[in-house]
ZAZA-796411 format. One line per field, with one value per residue (C-alpha): residue number from 0; x, y, z. Coordinates in nm, 4 decimals. Layout:
resi: [NUM:...] $
east: [X:...] $
north: [Y:...] $
up: [Z:...] $
END
This chain:
resi: [0:1:2:3:4:5:6:7:8:9:10:11:12:13:14:15:16:17:18:19:20:21:22:23:24:25:26:27:28:29:30:31:32:33:34:35:36:37:38:39:40:41:42:43:44:45:46:47:48:49:50:51:52:53:54:55:56:57:58:59:60:61:62:63:64:65:66:67:68:69:70:71:72:73:74:75:76:77:78:79:80:81:82:83:84:85:86:87:88:89:90:91:92:93:94:95:96:97:98:99:100:101:102:103:104:105:106:107:108:109:110:111:112:113:114:115:116:117:118:119:120:121:122:123:124:125:126:127:128:129:130:131:132:133:134:135:136:137:138:139:140:141:142:143:144:145:146:147:148:149:150:151:152:153:154:155:156:157:158:159:160:161:162:163:164:165:166:167:168:169:170:171:172:173:174:175:176:177:178:179:180:181:182:183:184:185:186:187:188:189:190:191:192:193:194:195:196:197:198:199:200:201:202:203:204:205:206:207:208:209:210:211:212:213:214:215:216:217:218:219:220:221:222:223:224:225:226:227:228:229:230:231:232:233:234:235:236:237:238:239:240:241:242:243:244:245:246:247:248:249:250:251:252:253] $
east: [-11.4221:-11.0787:-11.0651:-10.8718:-10.6405:-10.5321:-10.1717:-10.1486:-9.8301:-9.8730:-9.7310:-9.9872:-10.2481:-10.5944:-10.8814:-11.2466:-11.4824:-11.2026:-11.2687:-10.9784:-11.0521:-10.8947:-10.5210:-10.4554:-10.1191:-10.0731:-9.7190:-9.5826:-9.5697:-9.9237:-10.2084:-10.5661:-10.8399:-11.2074:-11.4474:-11.1948:-11.2790:-11.0002:-11.1033:-10.9089:-10.5469:-10.4498:-10.0920:-10.0414:-9.6848:-9.4244:-9.4775:-9.8356:-10.1242:-10.4758:-10.7638:-11.1293:-11.3908:-11.1689:-11.2495:-10.9578:-11.0242:-10.8414:-10.4778:-10.4070:-10.0472:-10.0235:-9.7051:-9.4459:-9.0983:-9.0695:-8.9552:-8.6492:-8.2949:-8.1717:-8.3957:-8.1896:-8.4575:-8.5069:-8.8146:-9.0287:-9.4057:-9.7413:-10.0434:-10.3915:-10.6878:-11.0534:-11.3261:-11.1147:-11.1928:-10.8871:-10.9780:-10.8157:-10.4435:-10.3805:-10.0272:-9.9354:-9.5709:-9.4093:-9.1931:-8.8189:-8.5717:-8.4933:-8.8591:-8.9403:-9.0050:-9.3818:-9.6494:-9.9824:-10.3390:-10.6262:-10.9920:-11.2817:-11.0917:-11.1455:-10.8519:-10.9869:-10.8420:-10.4680:-10.3826:-10.0235:-9.9300:-9.5513:-9.3237:-9.3577:-9.6826:-9.9275:-10.2887:-10.5682:-10.9315:-11.2151:-10.9786:-11.0793:-10.8111:-10.9575:-10.8316:-10.4567:-10.3668:-9.9992:-9.8814:-9.5014:-9.2895:-9.3215:-9.6374:-9.8924:-10.2617:-10.5027:-10.8527:-11.1409:-10.9155:-11.0365:-10.7765:-10.9000:-10.8085:-10.4592:-10.3074:-9.9432:-9.8340:-9.4616:-9.2425:-9.2725:-9.5810:-9.8482:-10.2174:-10.4231:-10.7540:-11.0639:-10.8673:-10.9779:-10.7286:-10.8654:-10.8160:-10.4822:-10.3124:-9.9398:-9.9019:-9.5544:-9.6618:-9.8282:-10.2048:-10.3587:-10.6468:-10.9837:-10.8124:-10.8824:-10.5752:-10.5603:-10.3267:-10.0496:-9.8325:-10.0728:-10.1850:-10.4384:-10.7778:-10.9742:-11.1560:-11.3328:-11.6778:-11.8601:-11.6629:-11.7167:-12.0916:-12.0995:-11.9359:-12.2037:-11.9638:-12.1623:-12.1980:-12.0355:-11.7244:-11.7110:-11.7336:-11.4636:-11.2392:-11.2855:-11.2057:-10.8929:-10.7827:-10.8011:-10.5953:-10.3326:-10.2681:-10.3139:-9.9338:-9.6460:-9.5329:-9.7289:-9.5661:-9.6447:-9.9996:-10.0499:-9.9222:-10.1678:-10.4631:-10.7589:-10.7398:-11.0998:-11.0381:-10.7427:-10.9823:-11.1789:-11.0951:-11.0731:-10.8449:-10.6299:-10.5854:-10.4638:-10.2235:-10.0797:-10.0312:-9.8474:-9.6232:-9.5278:-9.1856:-9.2170:-9.0163:-9.2428:-9.3653:-9.7338] $
north: [-2.0080:-2.0996:-2.2912:-2.6167:-2.5057:-2.1855:-2.1920:-2.0313:-2.0292:-2.1681:-1.8476:-1.6201:-1.4646:-1.5173:-1.3878:-1.4953:-1.4708:-1.4262:-1.5790:-1.6942:-1.8185:-2.0840:-2.0739:-1.7645:-1.7453:-1.5998:-1.5568:-1.6107:-1.2459:-1.1599:-1.0588:-1.0518:-0.9212:-1.0078:-1.0015:-0.9543:-1.1436:-1.2581:-1.4019:-1.6492:-1.6189:-1.3380:-1.3110:-1.1515:-1.1711:-0.9585:-0.7953:-0.7054:-0.6174:-0.6015:-0.4621:-0.5562:-0.5988:-0.5469:-0.7028:-0.8193:-0.9402:-1.1975:-1.1553:-0.8697:-0.8716:-0.7297:-0.6802:-0.7804:-0.6287:-0.2597:-0.1840:0.0029:-0.0974:0.0044:-0.2521:-0.5395:-0.7485:-0.5417:-0.6150:-0.3228:-0.3074:-0.2573:-0.1604:-0.1583:-0.0264:-0.1283:-0.1444:-0.1067:-0.2583:-0.3737:-0.4816:-0.7208:-0.6916:-0.4171:-0.4157:-0.2619:-0.2823:-0.2628:0.0343:0.0910:0.1785:0.5055:0.6038:0.5170:0.1475:0.1727:0.1873:0.2793:0.2628:0.4149:0.3103:0.2801:0.3411:0.1927:0.0834:-0.0107:-0.2651:-0.2463:0.0234:0.0352:0.1744:0.1911:0.1778:0.4297:0.5816:0.7173:0.6926:0.8494:0.7505:0.7422:0.7653:0.6484:0.5604:0.4577:0.1861:0.1713:0.4615:0.4416:0.6062:0.6235:0.5931:0.8268:0.9957:1.1244:1.1152:1.2905:1.1910:1.1957:1.2332:1.1064:1.0125:0.9408:0.6461:0.6011:0.8741:0.8654:1.0324:1.1093:1.0214:1.2413:1.4185:1.5349:1.5486:1.7348:1.6249:1.6265:1.7070:1.5748:1.4561:1.4244:1.1074:1.0467:1.3267:1.3105:1.4480:1.5943:1.8940:1.8967:1.9500:2.1684:2.0454:2.0878:2.1554:2.0221:1.9221:1.8236:1.7878:1.5843:1.7537:1.8644:2.2194:2.3556:2.4248:2.5676:2.4305:2.0931:2.2451:1.9211:1.7314:2.0047:2.0008:1.6228:1.6613:1.9144:2.2073:2.5315:2.7693:3.0423:2.8316:2.7322:3.0964:3.2043:2.9161:3.0082:3.3735:3.2742:3.0461:3.3365:3.5567:3.2968:3.1864:3.5144:3.5365:3.2923:3.4630:3.2427:3.3780:3.7385:3.6457:3.4605:3.7604:3.9885:3.7532:3.9113:3.8376:3.7202:3.4610:3.3220:3.2313:2.9931:2.6327:2.5174:2.8030:2.7254:2.3736:2.5191:2.7638:2.4940:2.2638:2.5339:2.6268:2.2687:2.1403:1.9876:1.8209:1.9148:2.2524:2.3415] $
up: [-12.8653:-12.9952:-13.3223:-13.3126:-13.5942:-13.4192:-13.2950:-12.9516:-12.7465:-12.3964:-12.2487:-12.4146:-12.1829:-12.3254:-12.1120:-12.1003:-12.3975:-12.6503:-12.9919:-13.2094:-13.5594:-13.7812:-13.8512:-13.6428:-13.4643:-13.1155:-12.9809:-12.6279:-12.5214:-12.6281:-12.3977:-12.5306:-12.3040:-12.2652:-12.5562:-12.8343:-13.1535:-13.3814:-13.7139:-13.9281:-14.0446:-13.8057:-13.6756:-13.3329:-13.2043:-13.0254:-12.6871:-12.7682:-12.5378:-12.6832:-12.4777:-12.4573:-12.7305:-13.0321:-13.3702:-13.5825:-13.9361:-14.1538:-14.2529:-14.0129:-13.8837:-13.5333:-13.3289:-13.5843:-13.5946:-13.6838:-14.0373:-13.9162:-14.0123:-13.6666:-13.4973:-13.3527:-13.1864:-12.8706:-12.6570:-12.7635:-12.7247:-12.8910:-12.6812:-12.8329:-12.6333:-12.6324:-12.8922:-13.2051:-13.5440:-13.7380:-14.0881:-14.3344:-14.4156:-14.1624:-14.0181:-13.6823:-13.5692:-13.2275:-13.1277:-13.1427:-12.8693:-13.0451:-13.0455:-12.6863:-12.7420:-12.7776:-13.0441:-12.8866:-13.0184:-12.8192:-12.8073:-13.0521:-13.3742:-13.7198:-13.9333:-14.2748:-14.5168:-14.5751:-14.3220:-14.1942:-13.8518:-13.8207:-13.5172:-13.2349:-13.3607:-13.1052:-13.2227:-13.0155:-12.9655:-13.2200:-13.5154:-13.8639:-14.1186:-14.4531:-14.6883:-14.7569:-14.5311:-14.4315:-14.1101:-14.0902:-13.7780:-13.4781:-13.6113:-13.3597:-13.4480:-13.2103:-13.1040:-13.3539:-13.6589:-13.9975:-14.2605:-14.6125:-14.8309:-14.9762:-14.7603:-14.6619:-14.3372:-14.3115:-14.0127:-13.7018:-13.8343:-13.5885:-13.6739:-13.4150:-13.2690:-13.4893:-13.8061:-14.1446:-14.4081:-14.7616:-14.9629:-15.1382:-14.9454:-14.8812:-14.5284:-14.4755:-14.2651:-13.9246:-13.9261:-13.6561:-13.4393:-13.6142:-13.9468:-14.2965:-14.4962:-14.8636:-15.1573:-15.3147:-15.0517:-14.7854:-14.7228:-14.4748:-14.6290:-14.3391:-14.0376:-14.0155:-13.9714:-14.0531:-13.7894:-13.5310:-13.5891:-13.5605:-13.2199:-13.1173:-13.0958:-13.0693:-13.3641:-13.1538:-13.0998:-13.4675:-13.5783:-13.3324:-13.4378:-13.8048:-13.7300:-13.5384:-13.8229:-14.0692:-13.8401:-13.7490:-14.1070:-14.2949:-14.3364:-14.2906:-13.9692:-13.7282:-13.4118:-13.5028:-13.5968:-13.2684:-13.0722:-13.2514:-13.2042:-13.0266:-12.6533:-12.6299:-12.9010:-12.7063:-12.4242:-12.6481:-12.5502:-12.9129:-13.0105:-12.7063:-12.8472:-13.1779:-13.0108:-12.7833:-13.0839:-13.2808:-12.9872:-12.9042:-13.0094:-13.3525:-13.6273:-13.9174:-14.0417:-14.0258] $
END
């Protein structure tokens, strides 16, 4: 159902069973797929593609221009997957040419009230970002990450899969997969054991991951510590994720 007061450009692609509430605005380069429900007073503009069965709450602003002084109106994109919940006052911007031209959101994530996703961010699946979380440009958030309320994530920061960021944390350093990160300026505080158990990771894997964490981060010389890591631990799939993350090219320290 589309409310009579909604303003929808004739060029927009609206698929079956899409609901659009009162006073919402849909621009000409927008595509909204089956089963997505858009409540009142939502703005969706730009070159924006929204997948199936998303829920978008009042006063969300989706696909507006990136907040980047270098942006000159280029046709950059925003792609949102399926099954996401985007709560009130959330803002998600399109990409920039300098960042690859794309902001991308995966599937089945929850963006609570007042979340901001800036240009060129890549957000995985099953992510939860609590109220007023702000994710700056070019950040990469892996699958199953939880970010607490009022967190700020600095530009180009990477947060690995299944990491947990405590509330009101300022994230200026990369966070390894399965890690817990806290603080006014974030620091690693161990392994996300609660999250691992929720995902049915075995006790053996959790113990090995915890042991590897202690060895890798016992001194600041990460490369030396990785080289000395017990060979059997390196075969663990979760530890492999951590090692690959650390070895990948990066713009922020860990």
